[in-house]
C-alpha positions as CSV (number, residue, x, y, z in Angstrom):
1,M,-21.5,53.8,-4.4
2,K,-18.8,51.3,-5.3
3,D,-19.5,47.5,-5.8
4,T,-18.0,45.2,-3.3
5,L,-15.0,43.1,-4.1
6,V,-14.0,40.4,-1.6
7,I,-10.4,39.2,-1.7
8,V,-8.9,36.3,0.2
9,H,-5.3,36.4,-0.9
10,E,-2.1,38.3,-0.2
11,L,-1.9,40.9,-3.1
12,Y,1.0,43.1,-3.7
13,P,0.3,46.6,-2.5
14,E,0.2,48.4,-5.9
15,L,-2.5,46.0,-7.2
16,L,-4.5,46.2,-4.1
17,D,-4.5,50.1,-4.2
18,K,-5.5,50.0,-7.9
19,L,-8.5,47.8,-7.1
20,K,-9.5,50.0,-4.2
21,Q,-10.0,52.9,-6.7
22,T,-12.7,51.0,-8.4
23,F,-14.2,48.7,-5.7
24,D,-15.2,48.7,-2.0
25,V,-12.6,46.1,-1.2
26,V,-13.0,43.7,1.7
27,H,-9.6,42.1,2.0
28,F,-8.5,39.1,4.0
29,V,-5.0,37.6,3.5
30,R,-6.4,34.3,4.9
31,L,-9.5,33.2,6.8
32,G,-7.6,32.2,9.9
33,S,-10.1,32.9,12.6
34,D,-13.8,32.6,13.4
35,E,-14.0,36.4,13.3
36,D,-12.5,36.4,9.8
37,R,-14.8,33.7,8.5
38,A,-17.9,35.4,9.8
39,A,-16.8,38.8,8.4
40,F,-16.1,37.0,5.1
41,K,-19.6,35.5,4.9
42,E,-21.2,38.8,5.6
43,A,-19.1,40.6,3.0
44,M,-20.1,37.9,0.4
45,T,-23.8,38.9,0.8
46,R,-22.8,42.1,-1.0
47,A,-20.0,41.0,-3.2
48,V,-20.2,41.2,-7.0
49,A,-16.7,39.7,-7.3
50,F,-14.3,37.4,-5.5
51,I,-10.5,37.1,-6.0
52,G,-8.6,34.5,-4.1
53,S,-7.8,31.0,-3.3
54,N,-8.3,28.3,-0.6
55,V,-12.0,29.0,-0.2
56,A,-14.5,26.2,-0.9
57,F,-17.3,27.6,-3.0
58,D,-20.1,25.2,-2.3
59,K,-23.8,25.6,-2.9
60,A,-24.3,27.0,0.5
61,L,-21.8,29.8,0.1
62,L,-23.2,30.5,-3.4
63,E,-26.7,30.9,-2.0
64,Q,-25.3,33.4,0.5
65,S,-23.7,35.4,-2.4
66,P,-26.8,36.6,-4.3
67,N,-25.0,39.5,-6.2
68,L,-21.9,37.5,-7.2
69,K,-21.0,37.7,-10.9
70,V,-17.3,36.5,-11.1
71,I,-15.0,34.2,-9.1
72,A,-11.4,34.8,-10.1
73,S,-9.4,32.0,-8.6
74,V,-5.7,32.7,-8.1
75,S,-4.8,29.1,-8.9
76,V,-4.9,26.5,-11.7
77,G,-6.8,23.8,-9.8
78,V,-10.6,24.2,-9.3
79,D,-11.2,21.4,-6.9
80,N,-12.4,23.9,-4.3
81,Y,-15.2,25.0,-6.5
82,D,-18.6,23.4,-7.3
83,V,-18.2,24.2,-11.0
84,A,-21.6,23.0,-12.1
85,A,-23.4,25.0,-9.3
86,I,-21.3,28.1,-10.2
87,H,-22.2,27.8,-13.9
88,D,-25.9,27.1,-13.1
89,R,-26.1,30.4,-11.3
90,G,-24.6,32.3,-14.3
91,I,-21.4,33.1,-12.3
92,V,-18.2,33.3,-14.4
93,L,-15.4,31.2,-12.9
94,T,-11.8,31.9,-13.9
95,N,-8.4,30.6,-13.0
96,T,-4.7,31.3,-13.7
97,P,-3.1,28.6,-15.8
98,D,0.2,29.1,-17.7
99,V,1.7,31.8,-15.6
100,L,2.7,29.4,-12.8
101,T,3.8,26.5,-15.0
102,E,7.6,27.2,-14.9
103,A,7.7,28.1,-11.1
104,T,5.8,24.9,-10.2
105,A,7.9,22.8,-12.5
106,D,11.0,24.3,-10.8
107,T,9.6,23.1,-7.4
108,G,9.1,19.7,-8.8
109,F,12.6,19.4,-10.0
110,L,13.8,21.0,-6.7
111,L,12.2,18.0,-5.0
112,L,13.6,15.6,-7.4
113,M,17.1,16.9,-6.8
114,M,16.7,17.1,-3.0
115,T,15.5,13.6,-2.7
116,A,18.1,12.2,-5.1
117,R,20.9,13.6,-3.0
118,R,19.1,13.3,0.3
119,A,19.7,17.0,0.8
120,S,17.2,17.6,3.6
121,E,18.6,14.7,5.6
122,M,22.2,15.7,5.1
123,N,21.3,19.3,6.0
124,R,19.9,18.1,9.4
125,M,23.0,16.1,9.9
126,V,25.2,19.2,9.6
127,L,22.9,21.4,11.7
128,D,22.7,18.8,14.4
129,G,26.4,18.6,14.7
130,R,26.6,15.0,13.5
131,W,29.0,15.7,10.5
132,N,32.1,14.2,12.0
133,V,33.4,12.3,9.1
134,S,32.8,12.2,5.4
135,P,29.5,10.6,4.4
136,G,29.7,6.9,3.8
137,R,27.9,4.6,1.5
138,D,24.8,4.4,3.7
139,Q,24.4,8.2,3.1
140,F,25.0,8.3,-0.5
141,G,22.3,9.5,-2.9
142,V,21.6,8.6,-6.5
143,D,22.3,10.2,-9.8
144,L,19.6,11.7,-12.0
145,K,21.6,11.7,-15.3
146,G,20.4,9.1,-17.7
147,K,17.7,7.8,-15.4
148,T,14.0,7.3,-16.4
149,L,11.6,10.0,-15.3
150,G,7.9,9.0,-15.2
151,I,5.4,11.9,-15.3
152,V,1.8,11.2,-14.1
153,G,-0.2,13.8,-15.9
154,M,1.5,15.3,-19.0
155,G,-0.1,18.7,-19.0
156,R,1.7,22.1,-19.0
157,I,3.5,21.4,-15.7
158,G,4.3,17.8,-16.4
159,Q,5.8,18.7,-19.8
160,A,7.9,21.5,-18.1
161,V,9.3,19.0,-15.5
162,A,9.9,16.5,-18.3
163,S,11.8,19.1,-20.4
164,R,14.1,19.9,-17.4
165,G,14.9,16.3,-16.9
166,H,15.4,15.5,-20.6
167,F,17.4,18.5,-21.6
168,G,19.1,19.1,-18.3
169,F,20.0,15.6,-17.2
170,G,19.6,13.4,-20.3
171,M,16.7,11.6,-18.6
172,K,14.4,9.2,-20.5
173,V,10.8,10.3,-20.2
174,I,7.7,8.2,-19.9
175,Y,4.3,9.5,-19.0
176,Q,0.8,8.5,-18.2
177,N,-2.0,10.8,-19.6
178,R,-5.5,10.5,-20.9
179,S,-4.3,11.5,-24.3
180,A,-1.1,11.2,-26.2
181,K,1.2,14.2,-26.5
182,P,2.8,13.9,-29.9
183,E,4.8,17.1,-29.5
184,A,6.3,15.8,-26.3
185,D,7.0,12.4,-27.9
186,K,8.9,14.2,-30.7
187,T,10.7,16.9,-28.7
188,L,11.5,14.9,-25.6
189,G,11.6,11.4,-27.0
190,A,8.8,10.7,-24.5
191,R,6.7,7.5,-24.5
192,Q,3.2,7.2,-23.3
193,V,2.5,4.2,-21.0
194,D,-0.1,3.0,-18.6
195,L,0.3,3.7,-14.8
196,E,1.5,0.2,-13.9
197,T,4.3,0.4,-16.5
198,L,5.2,3.8,-15.3
199,F,5.6,2.8,-11.8
200,T,7.5,-0.3,-12.7
201,E,10.0,1.3,-15.1
202,A,10.6,4.8,-13.7
203,D,13.5,5.7,-11.4
204,F,11.8,9.0,-10.5
205,I,8.1,9.6,-10.5
206,C,6.6,13.1,-10.5
207,V,2.8,13.6,-10.1
208,T,1.2,16.7,-11.7
209,V,-2.4,15.7,-12.4
210,P,-5.3,17.9,-11.3
211,L,-7.5,16.7,-8.5
212,S,-10.8,15.3,-9.7
213,P,-13.2,12.5,-8.8
214,E,-11.1,10.3,-11.2
215,T,-7.7,11.2,-9.7
216,E,-8.6,11.3,-5.9
217,G,-6.9,8.4,-4.3
218,L,-5.3,7.4,-7.6
219,I,-2.0,6.4,-6.1
220,G,-1.5,4.0,-3.2
221,R,0.3,0.8,-2.2
222,D,-0.9,-1.0,-5.3
223,L,1.2,1.3,-7.5
224,L,4.0,2.1,-5.1
225,S,4.7,-1.6,-4.6
226,L,5.7,-1.8,-8.2
227,T,8.6,0.7,-7.9
228,K,12.3,-0.1,-8.2
229,P,14.4,-0.5,-5.0
230,K,15.8,3.0,-5.2
231,A,12.8,4.7,-6.8
232,I,11.9,8.3,-5.8
233,F,8.3,9.7,-5.7
234,V,7.5,13.4,-5.9
235,N,4.0,15.0,-5.7
236,I,3.4,18.6,-6.8
237,A,-0.2,18.0,-7.8
238,R,-2.7,17.8,-4.9
239,G,-2.3,15.8,-1.7
240,K,-5.6,13.8,-2.1
241,V,-4.3,12.3,-5.3
242,V,-2.2,10.0,-3.1
243,R,-3.6,7.8,-0.4
244,E,-1.2,9.3,2.2
245,Q,-1.4,6.6,4.9
246,E,-0.4,4.0,2.3
247,L,2.5,6.2,1.1
248,I,3.7,6.5,4.7
249,E,3.5,2.7,5.2
250,C,5.5,2.2,1.9
251,L,8.2,4.7,3.0
252,R,8.4,3.0,6.5
253,D,8.7,-0.5,5.3
254,G,11.1,0.1,2.5
255,T,8.7,-0.4,-0.3
256,L,9.5,3.1,-1.5
257,Y,12.9,4.6,-1.2
258,Y,12.3,8.3,-0.9
259,A,9.5,10.9,-1.4
260,G,9.4,14.6,-2.0
261,L,6.1,16.3,-1.2
262,D,4.9,19.8,-1.7
263,V,1.2,18.9,-1.1
264,F,-0.7,16.8,1.5
265,E,-4.1,15.5,2.3
266,K,-4.5,18.1,5.0
267,E,-2.7,21.4,4.9
268,P,-0.9,22.7,6.8
269,L,0.5,19.3,7.6
270,P,-0.6,18.2,11.1
271,K,2.2,18.3,13.7
272,D,1.5,14.7,14.6
273,S,1.9,13.4,11.0
274,P,4.5,10.6,10.8
275,L,5.9,12.4,7.7
276,M,7.3,15.0,10.1
277,T,9.9,12.7,11.6
278,M,10.8,10.4,8.7
279,D,14.3,10.7,7.2
280,N,13.3,9.5,3.7
281,V,10.9,12.4,3.1
282,V,11.4,16.0,2.0
283,C,8.4,18.0,2.9
284,L,7.7,21.6,1.6
285,P,4.8,23.9,2.6
286,H,3.0,24.0,-0.8
287,I,5.4,26.4,-2.4
288,G,4.8,25.3,-6.0
289,S,4.1,28.8,-7.4
290,A,5.5,30.8,-4.5
291,T,7.9,33.3,-6.2
292,H,7.4,37.0,-6.2
293,E,7.2,37.0,-10.1
294,T,4.8,34.2,-10.4
295,R,2.4,35.1,-7.6
296,G,2.4,38.7,-8.9
297,A,1.5,37.5,-12.4
298,M,-1.2,35.2,-11.0
299,C,-2.8,38.1,-9.1
300,D,-2.6,40.4,-12.2
301,L,-4.4,37.8,-14.3
302,A,-7.1,37.3,-11.6
303,A,-7.7,41.0,-11.5
304,E,-7.8,41.3,-15.2
305,N,-10.3,38.5,-15.5
306,T,-12.5,40.2,-12.8
307,L,-12.5,43.6,-14.5
308,N,-13.2,42.0,-17.9
309,V,-16.3,40.2,-16.7
310,L,-17.7,43.2,-14.8
311,D,-17.1,45.3,-17.9
312,G,-19.0,42.8,-20.0
313,K,-16.0,41.5,-21.7
314,A,-14.7,37.9,-22.1
315,P,-12.3,36.9,-19.3
316,V,-8.8,35.9,-20.4
317,T,-8.8,32.4,-18.8
318,P,-12.3,31.1,-18.1
319,V,-12.8,27.7,-16.6
């Protein structure tokens, strides 16, 4: 009799077929209905392994999963997981760092460029039939070249965004991080500063920190009010790192010029969110790592971690 593997993720067909050869696979692309959630909880009572994302593993779910040996998250962030409780139960938790760095950094820089040139706003103008004359000064964007790029969280993704800005656009790089990054200082000419200095000096601010008790609600009006008149704010980290209502207020009253957001406090973004109708915001549906190549590599790594643990081997990327 095969062991039960529960998957809550969209895997590519070849990998799913491969896993079905070894496991009794219970597969959900997402838990979108009450029926799906009930079936998921029932399957977890038998599961020895879980592969997926966007499922909150709290103590209650862990208690309902007595046979669980490994949780292979298809993500870098582990804010959905009670890490201490998982470790206390002897369950191995893994994630998928590194493989999504470049795709997520691309998304960050996409938002930097879209906001700088007001691309989403200009696109709507064309599609709505409002492009009757050449754009005037009140519709101009701003240059990236030679500007100061501030990175909040200089990990792998933050450094990849900084590299694109420095080498591609000659941007000066400053960053806030718990520890110095000597290699980035040397290679990118980067400079470590505190948060207040970063928000005061940067023309473009990109947030890439993981969500944790220390970073939840880290950014609000107190920091946003320090920004330059044409400063642009981009978040590709987690929505809850930013106090969203205060961000909205700063965008409304002109405290902040423009924002590009791939993440939000609540996802999907509620239809009544003010962000949906604001001209000075670019909103994306959390597409940071959403390329065929990157998501495929993430799923491959999660599967490898799962098989290693169940074979008594060390996982490639344990948390």
